[in-house]
C-alpha positions in Angstrom: 125.8 102.1 112.8 125.0 98.5 112.2 126.9 96.0 110.2 125.7 93.8 107.3 125.7 90.0 107.9 127.4 87.8 105.3 124.1 86.7 103.7 122.9 90.3 103.6 126.2 91.3 101.9 125.7 88.5 99.3 122.1 89.8 98.6 123.4 93.4 98.3 126.2 92.2 95.9 123.7 90.3 93.8 121.5 93.4 93.6 124.5 95.6 92.7 125.3 93.2 89.9 121.8 93.4 88.6 121.9 97.2 88.8 125.2 97.3 86.9 123.8 95.1 84.2 120.6 97.2 83.9 122.7 100.4 83.7 124.9 98.9 80.9 121.8 97.9 79.0 120.3 101.4 79.2 123.7 102.8 78.1 123.8 100.4 75.1 120.2 101.2 74.1 120.8 105.0 74.2 121.7 106.7 70.8 125.5 106.8 70.3 126.9 110.0 71.8 123.5 111.2 73.0 123.7 113.8 75.7 121.8 113.5 78.9 118.2 114.7 78.3 117.2 117.8 80.3 114.6 117.4 83.1 111.0 117.5 81.9 109.0 120.4 83.3 105.8 119.2 85.0 103.8 122.3 84.0 100.2 122.2 85.3 100.0 118.5 84.9 102.7 116.7 86.9 103.0 112.9 86.8 99.9 111.1 88.0 101.7 109.4 90.8 102.7 112.7 92.4 99.9 115.0 91.1 98.0 115.0 94.5 101.2 115.8 96.4 102.0 118.5 94.0 98.5 120.0 94.3 98.8 119.9 98.1 102.2 121.5 98.0 101.1 124.4 95.7 98.0 125.1 97.9 99.8 124.7 101.2 100.0 127.7 103.5 103.5 128.3 104.8 104.0 128.1 108.6 105.8 130.8 110.6 109.2 129.7 109.2 107.8 129.7 105.6 107.7 125.9 105.4 105.2 124.0 103.2 104.5 120.3 103.4 103.0 117.5 101.4 103.4 113.7 101.6 107.1 113.0 101.8 108.0 116.7 101.2 109.2 119.4 103.6 110.6 122.5 101.9 110.5 126.3 102.1 107.7 128.0 100.1 110.4 129.4 97.8 111.3 125.9 96.8 107.9 124.6 95.8 108.5 124.5 92.1 111.8 122.8 92.4 110.4 120.1 94.7 107.6 119.4 92.2 110.1 119.3 89.3 112.3 116.7 91.1 109.3 114.5 92.1 107.8 114.7 88.7 111.0 113.5 87.1 111.6 110.9 89.9 108.1 109.5 89.1 108.9 109.5 85.4 112.2 107.7 86.0 110.4 105.1 88.2 107.9 104.4 85.5 110.6 103.9 82.9 112.3 101.4 85.3 109.2 99.5 86.1 108.8 100.8 89.6 106.2 103.1 91.2 105.7 106.1 93.5 102.6 106.4 95.7 101.4 107.7 99.1 100.1 105.7 102.0 97.5 106.3 104.7 100.1 107.9 107.0 100.9 110.5 104.4 104.3 109.1 103.4 105.8 108.9 99.9 106.4 105.2 99.0 108.7 103.7 96.4 107.4 100.4 95.2 109.3 97.8 93.1 109.2 94.1 92.4 111.7 93.5 95.3 109.7 95.5 97.9 109.0 99.0 99.0 110.4 101.8 101.1 109.5 105.2 102.5 111.2 108.2 100.8 111.3 111.9 101.4 112.5 115.1 99.8 113.7 117.6 102.4 115.2 121.1 102.4 118.1 121.8 104.8 117.1 123.7 107.9 119.8 125.6 109.7 119.7 127.7 112.9 121.7 130.9 113.3 122.1 133.2 116.3 120.0 136.3 115.6 121.8 139.5 114.9 119.7 142.4 116.1 118.9 145.3 113.7 119.5 148.9 114.8 115.7 149.2 115.5 115.7 146.1 117.6 118.8 147.3 119.6 117.1 150.6 120.2 113.9 148.9 121.4 116.0 146.7 123.6 117.6 149.8 125.2 114.1 151.1 126.0 113.1 147.8 127.6 116.2 147.7 129.8 115.6 151.3 130.9 112.0 150.5 131.8 113.1 147.3 133.7 115.6 149.4 135.7 112.9 152.0 136.7 110.6 149.1 137.8 113.3 147.7 140.0 114.0 151.0 141.6 110.4 151.0 142.6 110.8 147.5 144.0 108.9 145.9 141.2 111.1 143.0 140.1 110.4 141.1 136.9 112.4 138.5 135.1 112.7 136.9 131.7 114.2 137.8 128.4 114.5 141.5 127.6 115.5 141.0 123.9 112.6 141.8 121.6 113.9 139.4 119.0 114.1 135.6 118.7 117.2 134.0 120.0 117.7 132.1 116.7 116.8 132.6 113.1 115.6 129.5 111.2 117.0 129.6 107.6 116.1 127.1 104.9 119.2 127.0 102.7 117.8 125.6 99.5 119.9 122.5 99.8 117.8 119.5 99.0 118.2 115.9 100.2 116.4 112.8 98.9 116.3 110.1 101.6 115.1 106.5 102.0 114.2 105.3 105.5 114.0 101.5 105.9 114.3 101.7 109.7 117.6 100.1 110.2 121.2 101.2 110.5 122.9 98.9 108.1 125.7 101.1 106.8 124.2 101.5 103.3 123.9 105.0 101.9 120.4 106.4 102.5 120.5 110.0 101.4 121.5 112.0 98.3 122.0 115.7 98.7 122.9 118.8 96.7 126.7 119.1 96.5 129.3 121.4 95.0 129.5 119.5 91.7 126.0 118.1 91.3 122.4 118.5 92.4 119.6 116.2 93.4 118.1 116.5 90.0 121.2 114.7 88.5 121.1 111.9 91.1 117.6 110.5 90.5 118.9 107.2 88.9 121.6 106.8 91.5 119.0 107.4 94.2 116.7 104.7 92.8 119.7 102.3 92.5 120.4 103.0 96.1 116.9 102.4 97.2 116.9 99.0 95.5 120.1 98.0 97.4 118.5 99.1 100.7 115.3 97.2 100.0 117.3 94.1 98.9 119.3 94.2 102.2 116.2 94.7 104.2 114.4 91.8 102.4 117.4 89.5 103.2 117.4 90.8 106.8 113.7 90.0 107.2 114.3 86.5 105.7 117.1 85.9 108.2 114.9 87.1 111.1 112.0 85.0 109.9 114.2 81.9 109.8 115.7 82.6 113.2 112.2 83.1 114.6 111.1 79.8 113.0 114.0 78.0 114.6 113.3 79.7 117.9 109.7 78.6 117.9 110.6 75.1 116.8 113.2 74.7 119.6 110.8 76.2 122.1 108.2 73.6 121.0 110.7 70.8 121.2 111.7 71.8 124.7 108.0 72.0 125.7 107.6 68.4 124.4 110.7 67.4 126.4 109.2 68.9 129.6 105.9 67.0 128.9 107.8 63.8 128.4 109.5 64.2 131.8 106.1 64.9 133.4 104.7 61.8 131.7 107.5 59.6 133.0 106.6 60.8 136.5 102.9 60.1 135.9 103.7 56.6 134.5 105.7 55.8 137.6 103.2 57.2 139.9 100.3 55.3 138.3 102.3 52.0 138.3 103.2 52.5 141.9 99.5 53.1 142.7 98.6 49.8 140.9 101.3 47.9 142.8 100.2 49.4 146.1 96.5 48.7 145.4 97.2 45.1 144.4 99.2 44.5 147.5 96.3 45.9 149.5 93.9 43.6 147.6 96.1 40.6 148.5 96.4 41.7 152.1 92.6 42.2 152.4 91.8 38.9 150.8 94.3 37.1 153.1 93.0 38.9 156.1 89.4 38.1 155.4 90.2 34.4 154.9 92.4 34.3 158.0 90.1 35.9 160.6 88.0 33.6 162.7 84.4 33.1 161.4 81.4 31.4 162.9 77.6 31.6 162.8 77.2 33.9 165.7 79.6 36.8 165.2 79.3 40.0 167.2 77.7 43.0 165.3 80.8 45.2 165.1 82.9 42.2 164.0 80.4 41.5 161.2 80.4 45.1 160.1 84.3 45.0 159.9 84.2 41.9 157.7 81.5 43.5 155.5 83.6 46.7 155.2 86.7 44.7 154.3 84.8 42.8 151.6 83.4 46.0 150.2 86.8 47.6 150.2 88.3 44.5 148.5 85.6 44.6 145.7 86.2 48.3 145.1 90.0 47.9 144.8 89.6 44.9 142.5 87.2 46.9 140.3 89.8 49.7 140.1 92.6 47.4 139.0 90.9 45.3 136.4 92.5 45.1 132.9 89.6 47.1 131.5 89.8 49.9 134.1 93.6 50.2 133.9 93.4 50.3 130.1 90.8 53.0 130.2 92.9 55.1 132.6 96.0 54.7 130.4 94.1 55.9 127.3 92.5 58.8 129.2 95.9 60.0 130.5 97.8 59.2 127.3 100.5 57.5 129.2 101.4 55.0 126.5 99.7 56.5 123.4 100.6 55.3 119.9 101.5 57.2 117.9 103.2 59.2 120.6 102.0 62.8 120.6 105.2 63.9 122.5 107.6 62.2 120.1 110.5 64.3 118.8 112.0 62.9 115.6 115.2 65.0 116.3 115.7 63.5 119.8 116.2 65.4 122.9 116.7 69.2 122.4 120.0 70.8 123.6 119.9 72.2 127.2 119.4 75.9 127.8 122.7 77.8 128.1 121.3 80.8 130.0 118.1 82.5 131.2 117.6 84.2 127.8 118.2 81.1 125.8 115.0 79.8 124.1 
């Protein structure tokens, strides 16, 4: 089972306070000394929010265990009417409290309120008992054993169960449970079941109060997760910028080194060209060397003019302003481990 964080507990406490205030207001608005009203019978026209589910439940063919199903409902066929009665009054109570029941495309029963929504279900307890054979089944079993023995005496071996009855009997006990599944184990109560002193029919308001607490906790949990995810992505982005800044420093140094090396070569070529002997009748290879040196000098000077260097700096964004890699928060903290973002 999970534990609630401090902020989730604060959200749950606030929701509880609101529920207590609403309950007190309902109590004050009720006639003095008024007894609890009996459940309303749905008759042939159950509440509009559950009418389709009720129709499906009434027409459903039971399976081999006698089970019938509708969106959010799994009960024995004997319990159809009670299930419809509970859902009818649950829908009625929801409407009185400004919330709603509906079904989704997956065939789930959904509770909707201003604070969010959650999947709910009405289930009947299913228990499994070891089958106790009847006298007829025991007699049939004896015949099967005798036949198996005769087959073995003839050398015809066969295996498998010899009991002509199921190993277990599935029994639906009539005990109902209303549940809310929000997909997390946060320690909050999520089910309300028939007990010795009260039944699900008498827990509808408590069930709806519980759902609101669950949804409030889940909403706060989602908010916390979203904030952590935002922080994770922000830090991930900052670290990516930091990596790019490191790469840019390397590129700045590499380009500056290239300029320095190129300018040294320019000076060396110019000095060499000016220093070598020259006359009117130079040998052909000598002439070609001087021509190549002059061409090389012109090319390197062209690559290191102010205009060419400026164009390269702009293209590579080595000194852009404003700086696209600027981090107003400074350098991000270093990673602590492999899983750290």
